[in-house]
FIKEKOL-477499 format. One record per residue (C-alpha): x negated, y negated, z negated; residue number from 0. Coordinates in steps of 0.25 Angstrom, whole numbers, plus 5000, padded with zeros to 4 digits. Last residue first. Layout:
BEGIN
+------+------+------+-----+
|    x |    y |    z |  nr |
+------+------+------+-----+
|    X |    Y |    Z | NUM |
...
+------+------+------+-----+
***
This chain:
BEGIN
+------+------+------+-----+
|    x |    y |    z |  nr |
+------+------+------+-----+
| 4726 | 4446 | 4568 | 566 |
| 4738 | 4455 | 4571 | 565 |
| 4738 | 4459 | 4585 | 564 |
| 4748 | 4454 | 4594 | 563 |
| 4740 | 4445 | 4603 | 562 |
| 4732 | 4455 | 4606 | 561 |
| 4717 | 4456 | 4600 | 560 |
| 4706 | 4449 | 4597 | 559 |
| 4700 | 4445 | 4583 | 558 |
| 4688 | 4439 | 4579 | 557 |
| 4684 | 4436 | 4563 | 556 |
| 4673 | 4427 | 4560 | 555 |
| 4661 | 4425 | 4551 | 554 |
| 4649 | 4415 | 4551 | 553 |
| 4638 | 4416 | 4540 | 552 |
| 4627 | 4405 | 4540 | 551 |
| 4613 | 4404 | 4537 | 550 |
| 4605 | 4392 | 4539 | 549 |
| 4601 | 4382 | 4550 | 548 |
| 4615 | 4374 | 4553 | 547 |
| 4628 | 4381 | 4558 | 546 |
| 4639 | 4376 | 4567 | 545 |
| 4651 | 4382 | 4571 | 544 |
| 4660 | 4388 | 4582 | 543 |
| 4671 | 4399 | 4580 | 542 |
| 4678 | 4403 | 4594 | 541 |
| 4691 | 4408 | 4601 | 540 |
| 4688 | 4410 | 4615 | 539 |
| 4698 | 4408 | 4627 | 538 |
| 4695 | 4414 | 4640 | 537 |
| 4694 | 4413 | 4655 | 536 |
| 4692 | 4425 | 4666 | 535 |
| 4696 | 4435 | 4657 | 534 |
| 4691 | 4450 | 4654 | 533 |
| 4675 | 4447 | 4653 | 532 |
| 4675 | 4434 | 4649 | 531 |
| 4664 | 4423 | 4655 | 530 |
| 4673 | 4419 | 4667 | 529 |
| 4678 | 4406 | 4663 | 528 |
| 4669 | 4399 | 4652 | 527 |
| 4675 | 4402 | 4639 | 526 |
| 4686 | 4394 | 4633 | 525 |
| 4683 | 4391 | 4618 | 524 |
| 4693 | 4391 | 4605 | 523 |
| 4690 | 4386 | 4592 | 522 |
| 4687 | 4390 | 4578 | 521 |
| 4678 | 4383 | 4569 | 520 |
| 4665 | 4388 | 4561 | 519 |
| 4661 | 4389 | 4546 | 518 |
| 4674 | 4396 | 4539 | 517 |
| 4667 | 4408 | 4538 | 516 |
| 4679 | 4416 | 4543 | 515 |
| 4680 | 4410 | 4556 | 514 |
| 4692 | 4416 | 4565 | 513 |
| 4692 | 4421 | 4579 | 512 |
| 4704 | 4424 | 4587 | 511 |
| 4708 | 4431 | 4598 | 510 |
| 4722 | 4436 | 4603 | 509 |
| 4724 | 4443 | 4618 | 508 |
| 4739 | 4445 | 4623 | 507 |
| 4732 | 4436 | 4635 | 506 |
| 4729 | 4425 | 4626 | 505 |
| 4729 | 4421 | 4612 | 504 |
| 4720 | 4413 | 4604 | 503 |
| 4715 | 4411 | 4591 | 502 |
| 4705 | 4403 | 4584 | 501 |
| 4702 | 4402 | 4568 | 500 |
| 4693 | 4394 | 4559 | 499 |
| 4699 | 4379 | 4561 | 498 |
| 4711 | 4384 | 4568 | 497 |
| 4714 | 4386 | 4583 | 496 |
| 4726 | 4394 | 4589 | 495 |
| 4725 | 4398 | 4604 | 494 |
| 4736 | 4402 | 4616 | 493 |
| 4729 | 4408 | 4630 | 492 |
| 4737 | 4408 | 4642 | 491 |
| 4724 | 4411 | 4650 | 490 |
| 4710 | 4409 | 4643 | 489 |
| 4711 | 4424 | 4641 | 488 |
| 4705 | 4428 | 4627 | 487 |
| 4692 | 4428 | 4622 | 486 |
| 4687 | 4434 | 4608 | 485 |
| 4681 | 4427 | 4596 | 484 |
| 4668 | 4418 | 4599 | 483 |
| 4659 | 4413 | 4589 | 482 |
| 4651 | 4400 | 4592 | 481 |
| 4641 | 4393 | 4582 | 480 |
| 4633 | 4382 | 4584 | 479 |
| 4619 | 4383 | 4577 | 478 |
| 4610 | 4373 | 4570 | 477 |
| 4596 | 4381 | 4569 | 476 |
| 4588 | 4390 | 4560 | 475 |
| 4601 | 4399 | 4558 | 474 |
| 4605 | 4411 | 4552 | 473 |
| 4618 | 4415 | 4555 | 472 |
| 4625 | 4426 | 4548 | 471 |
| 4637 | 4430 | 4557 | 470 |
| 4650 | 4438 | 4553 | 469 |
| 4659 | 4443 | 4564 | 468 |
| 4673 | 4449 | 4562 | 467 |
| 4681 | 4456 | 4570 | 466 |
| 4697 | 4456 | 4572 | 465 |
| 4705 | 4465 | 4581 | 464 |
| 4711 | 4473 | 4568 | 463 |
| 4702 | 4484 | 4569 | 462 |
| 4691 | 4477 | 4563 | 461 |
| 4677 | 4472 | 4568 | 460 |
| 4666 | 4468 | 4561 | 459 |
| 4653 | 4461 | 4566 | 458 |
| 4642 | 4455 | 4558 | 457 |
| 4633 | 4445 | 4564 | 456 |
| 4620 | 4441 | 4559 | 455 |
| 4613 | 4430 | 4566 | 454 |
| 4599 | 4425 | 4567 | 453 |
| 4596 | 4411 | 4571 | 452 |
| 4581 | 4405 | 4572 | 451 |
| 4577 | 4412 | 4585 | 450 |
| 4590 | 4410 | 4591 | 449 |
| 4602 | 4419 | 4595 | 448 |
| 4597 | 4429 | 4585 | 447 |
| 4606 | 4443 | 4581 | 446 |
| 4609 | 4452 | 4570 | 445 |
| 4620 | 4461 | 4572 | 444 |
| 4630 | 4468 | 4561 | 443 |
| 4640 | 4477 | 4566 | 442 |
| 4651 | 4482 | 4556 | 441 |
| 4660 | 4495 | 4559 | 440 |
| 4659 | 4503 | 4547 | 439 |
| 4648 | 4511 | 4553 | 438 |
| 4639 | 4496 | 4552 | 437 |
| 4632 | 4493 | 4565 | 436 |
| 4620 | 4486 | 4563 | 435 |
| 4613 | 4476 | 4574 | 434 |
| 4599 | 4471 | 4573 | 433 |
| 4593 | 4460 | 4581 | 432 |
| 4604 | 4460 | 4591 | 431 |
| 4602 | 4450 | 4603 | 430 |
| 4609 | 4442 | 4612 | 429 |
| 4620 | 4434 | 4602 | 428 |
| 4626 | 4422 | 4607 | 427 |
| 4618 | 4409 | 4611 | 426 |
| 4626 | 4396 | 4614 | 425 |
| 4622 | 4382 | 4621 | 424 |
| 4631 | 4370 | 4617 | 423 |
| 4631 | 4368 | 4603 | 422 |
| 4616 | 4366 | 4602 | 421 |
| 4610 | 4377 | 4594 | 420 |
| 4620 | 4388 | 4598 | 419 |
| 4627 | 4400 | 4593 | 418 |
| 4636 | 4410 | 4599 | 417 |
| 4643 | 4421 | 4591 | 416 |
| 4650 | 4431 | 4600 | 415 |
| 4663 | 4439 | 4603 | 414 |
| 4667 | 4429 | 4613 | 413 |
| 4658 | 4418 | 4615 | 412 |
| 4659 | 4413 | 4627 | 411 |
| 4645 | 4405 | 4627 | 410 |
| 4650 | 4396 | 4640 | 409 |
| 4663 | 4392 | 4633 | 408 |
| 4656 | 4391 | 4620 | 407 |
| 4647 | 4379 | 4625 | 406 |
| 4637 | 4376 | 4636 | 405 |
| 4636 | 4384 | 4648 | 404 |
| 4629 | 4398 | 4653 | 403 |
| 4640 | 4409 | 4652 | 402 |
| 4643 | 4418 | 4640 | 401 |
| 4650 | 4431 | 4644 | 400 |
| 4663 | 4434 | 4637 | 399 |
| 4670 | 4445 | 4630 | 398 |
| 4681 | 4455 | 4630 | 397 |
| 4694 | 4452 | 4623 | 396 |
| 4701 | 4466 | 4621 | 395 |
| 4690 | 4475 | 4621 | 394 |
| 4681 | 4467 | 4612 | 393 |
| 4667 | 4461 | 4612 | 392 |
| 4658 | 4458 | 4598 | 391 |
| 4645 | 4452 | 4596 | 390 |
| 4642 | 4448 | 4609 | 389 |
| 4627 | 4455 | 4613 | 388 |
| 4631 | 4464 | 4626 | 387 |
| 4639 | 4459 | 4636 | 386 |
| 4637 | 4445 | 4632 | 385 |
| 4622 | 4445 | 4631 | 384 |
| 4622 | 4454 | 4642 | 383 |
| 4628 | 4443 | 4652 | 382 |
| 4618 | 4447 | 4664 | 381 |
| 4610 | 4459 | 4658 | 380 |
| 4596 | 4457 | 4656 | 379 |
| 4597 | 4452 | 4640 | 378 |
| 4607 | 4463 | 4636 | 377 |
| 4612 | 4458 | 4623 | 376 |
| 4611 | 4465 | 4609 | 375 |
| 4621 | 4475 | 4603 | 374 |
| 4628 | 4472 | 4591 | 373 |
| 4641 | 4472 | 4595 | 372 |
| 4656 | 4473 | 4589 | 371 |
| 4664 | 4479 | 4600 | 370 |
| 4680 | 4475 | 4598 | 369 |
| 4690 | 4486 | 4605 | 368 |
| 4705 | 4483 | 4605 | 367 |
| 4717 | 4492 | 4602 | 366 |
| 4725 | 4484 | 4593 | 365 |
| 4721 | 4491 | 4581 | 364 |
| 4706 | 4488 | 4583 | 363 |
| 4696 | 4495 | 4591 | 362 |
| 4681 | 4491 | 4585 | 361 |
| 4669 | 4495 | 4591 | 360 |
| 4656 | 4493 | 4584 | 359 |
| 4643 | 4490 | 4591 | 358 |
| 4628 | 4492 | 4591 | 357 |
| 4627 | 4503 | 4600 | 356 |
| 4619 | 4514 | 4590 | 355 |
| 4628 | 4508 | 4578 | 354 |
| 4641 | 4511 | 4584 | 353 |
| 4653 | 4507 | 4575 | 352 |
| 4667 | 4511 | 4580 | 351 |
| 4679 | 4505 | 4572 | 350 |
| 4691 | 4511 | 4579 | 349 |
| 4706 | 4508 | 4582 | 348 |
| 4715 | 4517 | 4590 | 347 |
| 4712 | 4523 | 4604 | 346 |
| 4723 | 4528 | 4613 | 345 |
| 4723 | 4542 | 4618 | 344 |
| 4727 | 4544 | 4633 | 343 |
| 4735 | 4558 | 4635 | 342 |
| 4726 | 4568 | 4640 | 341 |
| 4728 | 4573 | 4656 | 340 |
| 4716 | 4565 | 4663 | 339 |
| 4705 | 4567 | 4652 | 338 |
| 4712 | 4580 | 4648 | 337 |
| 4708 | 4585 | 4661 | 336 |
| 4718 | 4591 | 4670 | 335 |
| 4715 | 4582 | 4681 | 334 |
| 4700 | 4585 | 4682 | 333 |
| 4689 | 4577 | 4676 | 332 |
| 4679 | 4570 | 4687 | 331 |
| 4692 | 4558 | 4686 | 330 |
| 4684 | 4556 | 4673 | 329 |
| 4673 | 4548 | 4682 | 328 |
| 4683 | 4538 | 4683 | 327 |
| 4678 | 4527 | 4675 | 326 |
| 4665 | 4527 | 4683 | 325 |
| 4673 | 4518 | 4693 | 324 |
| 4670 | 4506 | 4684 | 323 |
| 4655 | 4507 | 4690 | 322 |
| 4663 | 4501 | 4701 | 321 |
| 4661 | 4488 | 4696 | 320 |
| 4646 | 4487 | 4701 | 319 |
| 4650 | 4486 | 4715 | 318 |
| 4652 | 4472 | 4716 | 317 |
| 4639 | 4470 | 4708 | 316 |
| 4635 | 4471 | 4694 | 315 |
| 4619 | 4471 | 4692 | 314 |
| 4619 | 4456 | 4686 | 313 |
| 4628 | 4459 | 4675 | 312 |
| 4644 | 4454 | 4676 | 311 |
| 4650 | 4445 | 4670 | 310 |
| 4648 | 4434 | 4679 | 309 |
| 4653 | 4443 | 4691 | 308 |
| 4668 | 4442 | 4685 | 307 |
| 4680 | 4448 | 4692 | 306 |
| 4690 | 4451 | 4680 | 305 |
| 4689 | 4459 | 4668 | 304 |
| 4675 | 4464 | 4670 | 303 |
| 4668 | 4457 | 4682 | 302 |
| 4663 | 4462 | 4695 | 301 |
| 4675 | 4465 | 4704 | 300 |
| 4681 | 4479 | 4706 | 299 |
| 4686 | 4480 | 4722 | 298 |
| 4702 | 4480 | 4724 | 297 |
| 4702 | 4471 | 4736 | 296 |
| 4709 | 4460 | 4727 | 295 |
| 4696 | 4461 | 4720 | 294 |
| 4698 | 4470 | 4707 | 293 |
| 4695 | 4468 | 4692 | 292 |
| 4707 | 4461 | 4688 | 291 |
| 4710 | 4470 | 4676 | 290 |
| 4724 | 4479 | 4676 | 289 |
| 4716 | 4493 | 4678 | 288 |
| 4704 | 4490 | 4669 | 287 |
| 4713 | 4492 | 4655 | 286 |
| 4720 | 4506 | 4662 | 285 |
| 4705 | 4509 | 4666 | 284 |
| 4701 | 4508 | 4652 | 283 |
| 4715 | 4513 | 4647 | 282 |
| 4712 | 4526 | 4655 | 281 |
| 4699 | 4530 | 4651 | 280 |
| 4701 | 4526 | 4636 | 279 |
| 4712 | 4536 | 4637 | 278 |
| 4706 | 4548 | 4644 | 277 |
| 4695 | 4548 | 4634 | 276 |
| 4704 | 4547 | 4623 | 275 |
| 4714 | 4558 | 4628 | 274 |
| 4702 | 4567 | 4630 | 273 |
| 4698 | 4566 | 4616 | 272 |
| 4684 | 4561 | 4615 | 271 |
| 4671 | 4568 | 4620 | 270 |
| 4679 | 4576 | 4628 | 269 |
| 4668 | 4580 | 4639 | 268 |
| 4673 | 4585 | 4652 | 267 |
| 4661 | 4578 | 4660 | 266 |
| 4672 | 4571 | 4670 | 265 |
| 4680 | 4568 | 4657 | 264 |
| 4669 | 4563 | 4649 | 263 |
| 4666 | 4554 | 4661 | 262 |
| 4681 | 4548 | 4662 | 261 |
| 4678 | 4544 | 4646 | 260 |
| 4664 | 4538 | 4650 | 259 |
| 4668 | 4530 | 4662 | 258 |
| 4677 | 4520 | 4654 | 257 |
| 4669 | 4507 | 4654 | 256 |
| 4667 | 4512 | 4669 | 255 |
| 4680 | 4502 | 4669 | 254 |
| 4673 | 4489 | 4670 | 253 |
| 4660 | 4491 | 4677 | 252 |
| 4659 | 4477 | 4676 | 251 |
| 4657 | 4478 | 4661 | 250 |
| 4642 | 4481 | 4664 | 249 |
| 4635 | 4477 | 4652 | 248 |
| 4640 | 4477 | 4639 | 247 |
| 4652 | 4475 | 4631 | 246 |
| 4667 | 4476 | 4636 | 245 |
| 4677 | 4484 | 4626 | 244 |
| 4684 | 4495 | 4635 | 243 |
| 4698 | 4491 | 4637 | 242 |
| 4707 | 4502 | 4637 | 241 |
| 4719 | 4496 | 4629 | 240 |
| 4715 | 4503 | 4617 | 239 |
| 4702 | 4497 | 4618 | 238 |
| 4689 | 4505 | 4622 | 237 |
| 4675 | 4504 | 4615 | 236 |
| 4678 | 4513 | 4604 | 235 |
| 4680 | 4524 | 4612 | 234 |
| 4666 | 4525 | 4615 | 233 |
| 4662 | 4530 | 4601 | 232 |
| 4668 | 4545 | 4606 | 231 |
| 4662 | 4542 | 4621 | 230 |
| 4648 | 4540 | 4615 | 229 |
| 4649 | 4556 | 4607 | 228 |
| 4653 | 4561 | 4620 | 227 |
| 4642 | 4556 | 4629 | 226 |
| 4632 | 4558 | 4619 | 225 |
| 4638 | 4572 | 4620 | 224 |
| 4636 | 4573 | 4635 | 223 |
| 4623 | 4568 | 4636 | 222 |
| 4616 | 4581 | 4637 | 221 |
| 4627 | 4587 | 4643 | 220 |
| 4620 | 4590 | 4656 | 219 |
| 4631 | 4599 | 4666 | 218 |
| 4627 | 4592 | 4679 | 217 |
| 4638 | 4584 | 4684 | 216 |
| 4647 | 4585 | 4672 | 215 |
| 4636 | 4580 | 4663 | 214 |
| 4630 | 4570 | 4672 | 213 |
| 4644 | 4564 | 4671 | 212 |
| 4643 | 4564 | 4657 | 211 |
| 4631 | 4558 | 4656 | 210 |
| 4634 | 4547 | 4667 | 209 |
| 4646 | 4543 | 4659 | 208 |
| 4638 | 4542 | 4646 | 207 |
| 4627 | 4533 | 4651 | 206 |
| 4634 | 4524 | 4662 | 205 |
| 4648 | 4522 | 4657 | 204 |
| 4648 | 4525 | 4643 | 203 |
| 4634 | 4522 | 4638 | 202 |
| 4632 | 4509 | 4648 | 201 |
| 4646 | 4505 | 4642 | 200 |
| 4636 | 4498 | 4631 | 199 |
| 4625 | 4502 | 4622 | 198 |
| 4613 | 4492 | 4625 | 197 |
| 4601 | 4497 | 4633 | 196 |
| 4586 | 4492 | 4628 | 195 |
| 4581 | 4507 | 4631 | 194 |
| 4593 | 4510 | 4640 | 193 |
| 4607 | 4510 | 4640 | 192 |
| 4606 | 4515 | 4625 | 191 |
| 4615 | 4527 | 4622 | 190 |
| 4625 | 4530 | 4612 | 189 |
| 4631 | 4544 | 4612 | 188 |
| 4629 | 4545 | 4596 | 187 |
| 4614 | 4544 | 4597 | 186 |
| 4605 | 4531 | 4603 | 185 |
| 4604 | 4539 | 4617 | 184 |
| 4595 | 4531 | 4626 | 183 |
| 4584 | 4542 | 4626 | 182 |
| 4594 | 4551 | 4631 | 181 |
| 4596 | 4543 | 4644 | 180 |
| 4580 | 4545 | 4647 | 179 |
| 4582 | 4560 | 4646 | 178 |
| 4593 | 4559 | 4655 | 177 |
| 4584 | 4551 | 4666 | 176 |
| 4572 | 4561 | 4664 | 175 |
| 4582 | 4573 | 4666 | 174 |
| 4588 | 4566 | 4680 | 173 |
| 4572 | 4565 | 4685 | 172 |
| 4569 | 4580 | 4680 | 171 |
| 4580 | 4586 | 4688 | 170 |
| 4571 | 4582 | 4701 | 169 |
| 4581 | 4582 | 4712 | 168 |
| 4585 | 4590 | 4725 | 167 |
| 4597 | 4587 | 4732 | 166 |
| 4609 | 4596 | 4733 | 165 |
| 4620 | 4586 | 4735 | 164 |
| 4625 | 4587 | 4720 | 163 |
| 4611 | 4588 | 4714 | 162 |
| 4609 | 4575 | 4720 | 161 |
| 4621 | 4569 | 4715 | 160 |
| 4618 | 4574 | 4701 | 159 |
| 4604 | 4569 | 4702 | 158 |
| 4610 | 4554 | 4706 | 157 |
| 4618 | 4555 | 4694 | 156 |
| 4605 | 4559 | 4684 | 155 |
| 4597 | 4547 | 4692 | 154 |
| 4608 | 4538 | 4687 | 153 |
| 4609 | 4541 | 4674 | 152 |
| 4596 | 4536 | 4670 | 151 |
| 4602 | 4522 | 4673 | 150 |
| 4609 | 4523 | 4660 | 149 |
| 4596 | 4516 | 4656 | 148 |
| 4580 | 4515 | 4660 | 147 |
| 4584 | 4508 | 4674 | 146 |
| 4582 | 4519 | 4684 | 145 |
| 4571 | 4525 | 4691 | 144 |
| 4572 | 4532 | 4705 | 143 |
| 4571 | 4546 | 4706 | 142 |
| 4586 | 4550 | 4707 | 141 |
| 4589 | 4538 | 4716 | 140 |
| 4579 | 4541 | 4725 | 139 |
| 4585 | 4555 | 4726 | 138 |
| 4599 | 4549 | 4728 | 137 |
| 4592 | 4542 | 4742 | 136 |
| 4587 | 4554 | 4747 | 135 |
| 4599 | 4562 | 4744 | 134 |
| 4608 | 4553 | 4750 | 133 |
| 4600 | 4551 | 4762 | 132 |
| 4599 | 4566 | 4765 | 131 |
| 4614 | 4566 | 4763 | 130 |
| 4615 | 4556 | 4774 | 129 |
| 4607 | 4563 | 4784 | 128 |
| 4615 | 4575 | 4781 | 127 |
| 4628 | 4568 | 4784 | 126 |
| 4636 | 4564 | 4771 | 125 |
| 4650 | 4571 | 4770 | 124 |
| 4645 | 4581 | 4759 | 123 |
| 4640 | 4571 | 4750 | 122 |
| 4650 | 4559 | 4747 | 121 |
| 4664 | 4567 | 4746 | 120 |
| 4659 | 4581 | 4745 | 119 |
| 4649 | 4577 | 4733 | 118 |
| 4660 | 4571 | 4724 | 117 |
| 4654 | 4572 | 4711 | 116 |
| 4638 | 4574 | 4713 | 115 |
| 4639 | 4565 | 4725 | 114 |
| 4646 | 4553 | 4716 | 113 |
| 4636 | 4555 | 4704 | 112 |
| 4625 | 4554 | 4713 | 111 |
| 4630 | 4543 | 4721 | 110 |
| 4633 | 4535 | 4707 | 109 |
| 4620 | 4538 | 4703 | 108 |
| 4614 | 4532 | 4715 | 107 |
| 4622 | 4519 | 4711 | 106 |
| 4615 | 4517 | 4699 | 105 |
| 4602 | 4520 | 4706 | 104 |
| 4604 | 4511 | 4715 | 103 |
| 4602 | 4499 | 4706 | 102 |
| 4587 | 4502 | 4706 | 101 |
| 4579 | 4505 | 4693 | 100 |
| 4569 | 4510 | 4701 |  99 |
| 4569 | 4507 | 4716 |  98 |
| 4578 | 4514 | 4725 |  97 |
| 4580 | 4513 | 4739 |  96 |
| 4592 | 4507 | 4746 |  95 |
| 4607 | 4505 | 4748 |  94 |
| 4606 | 4508 | 4762 |  93 |
| 4618 | 4501 | 4769 |  92 |
| 4610 | 4496 | 4782 |  91 |
| 4606 | 4512 | 4783 |  90 |
| 4593 | 4517 | 4786 |  89 |
| 4589 | 4520 | 4770 |  88 |
| 4603 | 4528 | 4771 |  87 |
| 4607 | 4529 | 4757 |  86 |
| 4619 | 4519 | 4758 |  85 |
| 4624 | 4523 | 4772 |  84 |
| 4627 | 4538 | 4767 |  83 |
| 4633 | 4533 | 4755 |  82 |
| 4641 | 4523 | 4765 |  81 |
| 4645 | 4536 | 4773 |  80 |
| 4650 | 4543 | 4759 |  79 |
| 4658 | 4532 | 4753 |  78 |
| 4666 | 4530 | 4767 |  77 |
| 4669 | 4545 | 4768 |  76 |
| 4673 | 4546 | 4753 |  75 |
| 4682 | 4534 | 4756 |  74 |
| 4688 | 4541 | 4768 |  73 |
| 4690 | 4555 | 4760 |  72 |
| 4698 | 4548 | 4750 |  71 |
| 4695 | 4548 | 4735 |  70 |
| 4705 | 4555 | 4725 |  69 |
| 4695 | 4569 | 4727 |  68 |
| 4684 | 4560 | 4722 |  67 |
| 4688 | 4554 | 4710 |  66 |
| 4675 | 4556 | 4702 |  65 |
| 4668 | 4552 | 4714 |  64 |
| 4676 | 4540 | 4716 |  63 |
| 4673 | 4535 | 4702 |  62 |
| 4660 | 4534 | 4701 |  61 |
| 4659 | 4531 | 4717 |  60 |
| 4664 | 4518 | 4715 |  59 |
| 4649 | 4515 | 4711 |  58 |
| 4643 | 4518 | 4723 |  57 |
| 4647 | 4511 | 4734 |  56 |
| 4648 | 4497 | 4726 |  55 |
| 4634 | 4500 | 4721 |  54 |
| 4629 | 4502 | 4734 |  53 |
| 4633 | 4488 | 4739 |  52 |
| 4627 | 4482 | 4726 |  51 |
| 4613 | 4490 | 4730 |  50 |
| 4615 | 4485 | 4744 |  49 |
| 4617 | 4470 | 4738 |  48 |
| 4604 | 4471 | 4729 |  47 |
| 4605 | 4472 | 4715 |  46 |
| 4604 | 4461 | 4705 |  45 |
| 4618 | 4457 | 4708 |  44 |
| 4628 | 4445 | 4710 |  43 |
| 4638 | 4449 | 4721 |  42 |
| 4638 | 4450 | 4735 |  41 |
| 4650 | 4457 | 4740 |  40 |
| 4648 | 4471 | 4747 |  39 |
| 4653 | 4472 | 4762 |  38 |
| 4638 | 4470 | 4768 |  37 |
| 4634 | 4483 | 4759 |  36 |
| 4642 | 4493 | 4766 |  35 |
| 4657 | 4493 | 4770 |  34 |
| 4657 | 4507 | 4761 |  33 |
| 4655 | 4497 | 4748 |  32 |
| 4668 | 4490 | 4751 |  31 |
| 4677 | 4503 | 4753 |  30 |
| 4670 | 4508 | 4740 |  29 |
| 4673 | 4497 | 4731 |  28 |
| 4688 | 4497 | 4735 |  27 |
| 4688 | 4513 | 4733 |  26 |
| 4682 | 4514 | 4719 |  25 |
| 4693 | 4507 | 4710 |  24 |
| 4706 | 4513 | 4719 |  23 |
| 4700 | 4528 | 4721 |  22 |
| 4696 | 4528 | 4705 |  21 |
| 4711 | 4524 | 4702 |  20 |
| 4715 | 4534 | 4711 |  19 |
| 4708 | 4545 | 4705 |  18 |
| 4712 | 4539 | 4691 |  17 |
| 4726 | 4540 | 4694 |  16 |
| 4722 | 4555 | 4699 |  15 |
| 4716 | 4558 | 4686 |  14 |
| 4730 | 4553 | 4680 |  13 |
| 4730 | 4538 | 4673 |  12 |
| 4737 | 4532 | 4683 |  11 |
| 4733 | 4518 | 4684 |  10 |
| 4743 | 4507 | 4688 |   9 |
| 4740 | 4502 | 4702 |   8 |
| 4730 | 4499 | 4713 |   7 |
| 4727 | 4486 | 4715 |   6 |
| 4735 | 4479 | 4704 |   5 |
| 4731 | 4490 | 4694 |   4 |
| 4716 | 4488 | 4698 |   3 |
| 4717 | 4472 | 4695 |   2 |
| 4716 | 4462 | 4706 |   1 |
| 4706 | 4450 | 4709 |   0 |
+------+------+------+-----+
***
């Protein structure tokens, strides 16, 4: 594996430098895709191989279309020629027809966006017959039913592509999709991602990014103010070092996390001071730039902090990570725009409760973000219990995914309380029977891991890097308990364990777990390799105990910070 820093050199945070970065990230994916479906690696996915290949062709366009003038003609020629084959029903490379909820709708949006943004690169070079095929294929996409969530924006973006090439369409179709998006608004710029959806990164890197691009292309400002409202709260999701606190599904899209900042610039909407928006955008990409996320031939891998298919949902394929290219939409703002010229402003400590999202974000004095979380799991998503229902998440220490197997090593309960009735098989939180967020920054969530067990967890983080969890457990059975602090890298770690306190230091990070109720013992576990988002192998401080039937109160404090931070 290699890093973007090693492959492409240091980032230059001018607009020209970001154009170079967009090409560096996008070109290796395109170079593979233009070889056709047979060149695509086989990856786990619930889509067909041709759909996966088309995803590889389309997703880099999110960045390349924004950087169009800096992309060499030979690359555009190859893309245009491959698109002509992909939309030709008589060609072996045909991407396929549509059915309701079809994955091709996602990539059709990328094509519509690219045609609307860089028609001189992708439309004008096509032969008349190829143009007819493009219009016919996109017209299918425009009329096809979509998944009832952020996907409602895909026909809208397809519609902009059809407009750009002079094709007819019924504007009532796009209006109906936009009306449905409006029904997901909970207020304050927060949207559900569909009727049963969660509030996660699909707000910033999908719903609000698309709203701003739609506004840029067509002038419809219906969702501009909600995007601006969300952006003002979204600042608390980012650490001072650039890291976005990982949470929710599709973390494999990596630096797409920052696309909202660039989309604000593309739409020229100053939701926050431009120095702040620029700072969050630049620091995020810088944070990712030295992570081992590329293959030796410089393609993005499936995973998060390192290549790892286990950490990805069932719909991610080899081409999926290029959704990250949406971070480059700010390139649509000119070089003299303050998004590019402003001095980057660094964020300070903040406590930001969001009752609508069931979360509290706290950026501490060390610049790291803790996310206290009361949302419930997404049962249909691979890993949905861990990505959505852990009690706390950290920008500094990430989080783990549990695996099948006995013991806390398999449960890997960082940021979580897990319970077991046999001491071997463990259950963490899945549901949220109720969730309340106090404006002071306290979060309370009630959940049921077993039919006769109720847990009410009160969570509170402070700006010194600690957070407290107090659990009131009412149980009709004997229970083993295990509660994790934060993981650190295994290699080179140093640890100290007392009766009620475990501390471990590695990679400049210190993690501590302290039992305040006097009813649990502190120890260390070594979670199964490959379960963590950031590091392949980790060490985790945990607190363990046994509860007899009845009512019990568990209280503990957990810390994650730099080795030098005061504890």
